[in-house]
N, C-alpha and C positions, 0 to 999 in steps of 0.2 A: 402683140400677142398678151393674152391675159391669163393668170391663173385662174384654175375653177374657183379657189377659194374667193380670189376678188368678185368674180361674178356673185357668188352665193352673200357676199356680204353686203352688194348693191341692193339685191330684192328683198331679203331679210327684212329688213327695217319698215318698207313701205308696207307688207304686208302686216306686220306686227301691229303698225299705225293703224291700220283699219280694223284690224281685229280687236285692237284696245278700246278704239272708238266705240266699236258694236258692244262690247262688254260695257262699256260706261255709260251708255245711253238710257238704259232705264234709272241709272243714279242720277243722271242729271234732269230726266225728267220729273223723277220723284222729288228732288230738291226744289226744281220750277213749280211745281204743284202746289208742295208745302209752303214755299216762300209766298206765292200768291195769297194763301188763305191767309198766314200769318200778318203778312204786311196789311190786308185786308180788313182783317181784324184789329189791329194796330191804327187804323186810318179811321177804323169806324167809330174808337173809343177818342180817339184825339175830336172827332168832329161831335161826339155826344157831351164830351168834358171838355172845353176849351181852355185853354190858360188865359188869365186876363191879363192884359200888359201890365209888366214890371210885378206881376202876380209869381206863386210859386206853381210850377207846371204839374200840376197832380197828375194828371193822365199819363206824362211819358215817366213820372217816377214810379206809378203803381204797375204799367206796362212792364217794365224792367224787374221792379222786385219781384211780381208775379212769374214772368216769366223765368226770372233765375231759380224760382222755387220749384217751377215747372222743371227746368232742365236738372236740377238735382235730384230730384227723383227720376226722372227719364234715364238719366245716367247710370244710376243704382240698378233700375231695371234692365236696361238693356243690357249691361255689363255683367249681370248676374243671374237674369231671369230669362229674357229673350235675346240668348246670345246666337241664334241660329237665324232668324229675321232679318235679312239680307238689306231689304229694303226701308226698315222700319226706321232706323237711325237717320239716313239721308232726308227722308219724306220728313218726319217728326222733328229730329234733334236741329239739322240743320236747315230745312226747310220751313216747317211750321214756327218753330220758336228761334229762330235765326232772322224770319219775316216779322216777327211779332215784337222780340225786344228791339229797341233802337238806341243804342248808344252815339249814334250819330245826331239824331234829334236830341239826345242828351245835350252834346257839345255844343250844337247850336242855339239852344236853349239858353245855356249858359253863355252864350256870347251875347244874344238878346239882351241878356238881363243887366250885364256888365254895360254894353251899349246904351241901355236905356235909362243908366244912372243907377242902378239897383245892385252894386255889385256884392253887398252884404247876404241879398236872397241870391244870386248867384253863386255865391260860396258856400251857402247854407245846402243848396240844392247839390252842388258838385259833391260836398261830402255825406249829405243825408244818402243820397243815391248811391254812391260807393259803398258804404258800409252796410246799409240795408240789404243791397243786391247782393252783396258777399257773403253776411250774415242768411239772407233767404236762402241760397245755395247749399250751405253748410248745414244749416237744420233741416232743412228738406231732405237732403242725400242721409244725413244721420236719424232720422226720423224714417227713413224709408229701410235704411238697413235693419234698425232696430224692428220694425214691424216684419222685415222677413226672417229674420230670427226668431221672433216671438210665433211667427205662421209655421216655422218648421219645427216647433217643440212637441 
């Protein structure tokens, strides 16, 4: 014999999982769509501006710096202005910008430079990307906040 409470505990998690998945489906779809757009843009930029063997990978550098600047502006807007748009953050923030910026390619580029006998270039790239990306996100977020304050005056 089983207690009625035990029966309800067995059936609820399955029902909850189905409901959770249905609620998450639009979010997952928006991340996937945005990711496809962002990754395609990044790939097109890499084809348009290929890195020379042993040279500084400018396309990846600028992709990450520009992407971080856009992330800075976007995060201010999505947290302070567009707070009710449920699918905007997954689509654009996680999807498009997550697919566009590429810190995995950044690490592969560093490894290629070191393996090809260009450790100084690899180290310069490592430091420059990190400093430029962090500076870009900070400057962009600060500028966006100031612009919002100025707009509200």
